[in-house]
Structures are given as structure tokens and as C-alpha cells.
C-alpha positions as a printed NumPy array, in Angstrom:
array([[  2.185,  11.379,  -0.363],
       [  3.145,   8.349,   0.699],
       [  4.69 ,   9.54 ,   4.005],
       [  1.304,  11.176,   4.962],
       [  2.685,  14.347,   6.302],
       [  1.31 ,  17.527,   5.255],
       [  3.01 ,  21.072,   4.68 ],
       [  3.26 ,  21.775,   8.528],
       [  4.3  ,  18.467,   9.652],
       [  0.568,  17.096,  10.231],
       [ -1.272,  14.561,   8.485],
       [ -1.809,  15.937,   5.321],
       [ -5.462,  16.746,   4.169],
       [ -5.964,  14.285,   1.677],
       [ -4.038,  11.13 ,   2.967],
       [ -7.022,   9.962,   4.677],
       [ -8.745,   9.709,   0.654],
       [ -5.051,   8.189,  -0.121],
       [ -5.265,   5.674,   2.464],
       [ -8.401,   4.196,   1.849],
       [ -7.275,   4.212,  -1.798],
       [ -4.635,   2.441,  -1.277],
       [ -5.982,  -0.373,   0.694],
       [ -8.699,  -0.755,  -1.335],
       [ -6.229,  -1.44 ,  -4.149],
       [ -4.364,  -3.923,  -2.03 ],
       [ -7.489,  -5.842,  -1.261],
       [ -8.38 ,  -5.75 ,  -5.238],
       [ -5.243,  -7.233,  -6.197],
       [ -5.686, -10.185,  -3.312],
       [ -9.239, -10.783,  -4.587],
       [ -7.969, -10.992,  -8.532],
       [ -5.247, -12.886,  -7.468],
       [ -7.618, -15.751,  -5.459],
       [-10.8  , -15.172,  -7.116],
       [ -9.873, -14.687, -10.532],
       [-12.376, -11.064, -11.02 ],
       [-12.15 ,  -8.236, -13.431],
       [-13.661,  -5.672, -11.726],
       [-12.797,  -1.957, -10.374],
       [-14.561,  -2.034,  -6.957],
       [-11.947,   0.963,  -6.196],
       [-13.396,   3.705,  -8.541],
       [-15.083,   6.075,  -5.71 ],
       [-12.435,   6.019,  -3.678],
       [-10.438,   7.12 ,  -6.557],
       [-12.594,   9.86 ,  -6.958],
       [-12.906,  10.852,  -3.277],
       [ -8.945,  11.225,  -3.156],
       [ -8.827,  13.253,  -6.398],
       [-11.747,  15.577,  -5.532],
       [ -9.905,  15.917,  -2.36 ],
       [ -6.31 ,  16.916,  -4.08 ],
       [ -8.033,  19.376,  -7.076],
       [-11.642,  20.204,  -5.565],
       [-12.982,  19.924,  -8.854],
       [-16.677,  19.174,  -8.282],
       [-16.676,  21.901,  -5.461],
       [-15.561,  24.671,  -7.178],
       [-18.308,  23.64 , -10.31 ],
       [-20.733,  23.466,  -7.227],
       [-19.56 ,  27.509,  -5.912],
       [-19.185,  29.021,  -9.742],
       [-23.136,  27.594,  -9.919],
       [-24.249,  29.431,  -6.983],
       [-22.624,  32.222,  -7.647],
       [-24.084,  32.574, -11.128],
       [-27.527,  32.29 ,  -9.398],
       [-27.169,  34.772,  -7.136],
       [-25.838,  37.687,  -9.66 ],
       [-28.692,  36.452, -11.721],
       [-31.059,  37.007,  -8.776],
       [-29.693,  40.183,  -7.937],
       [-30.125,  41.423, -11.743],
       [-33.443,  40.742, -11.542],
       [-34.116,  41.981,  -8.148],
       [-32.243,  45.648,  -9.381],
       [-34.026,  45.349, -12.81 ],
       [-37.252,  43.952, -11.862],
       [-37.072,  41.869, -15.08 ],
       [-35.918,  38.104, -16.27 ],
       [-32.275,  38.053, -16.964],
       [-31.875,  36.333, -20.079]])
């Protein structure tokens, strides 16, 4: 991942998120050394990067949509509420 190269020789799809996370971590280290702060400012960028890699939130949303569509189709076909 550090090279930024994807499978087809172009920039990898998650490299932008990786690069943002890396920059944030470098800034955090500078701030930590100079000011002595102990916070985690990069957690949102880390979450974005992992979402890009694994698509867990996206897959959860897709499953919920498909389940709701199936429920509505069942209700339309049988004319009653599915339990």
C-alpha cells in the first residue's frame, strides 16, 4: 500500500485515504512531541481508510435495503404484513 500502486498500475482506490491517514499521523506525532497532547485526532480518517478497504458499512446498508425490498415485495404479493 505504501507505493500507492493499484493492481492495474494506476493509483490504488484507497491510496488517497491512506495518504490522508498517514499525513494526519505525522501531524499528530509533531503535535504530541511539541505540545504534549494525548488525543486521537486521526480516528475518523482511520475509519474512512478501513471502510474503503473492507466496505463493511456499505455492505450493511446494502443488506438492509435488500431485506426491506424483499419484505415489501412479500407484503405486496400476499397483501398482509410480514412478521
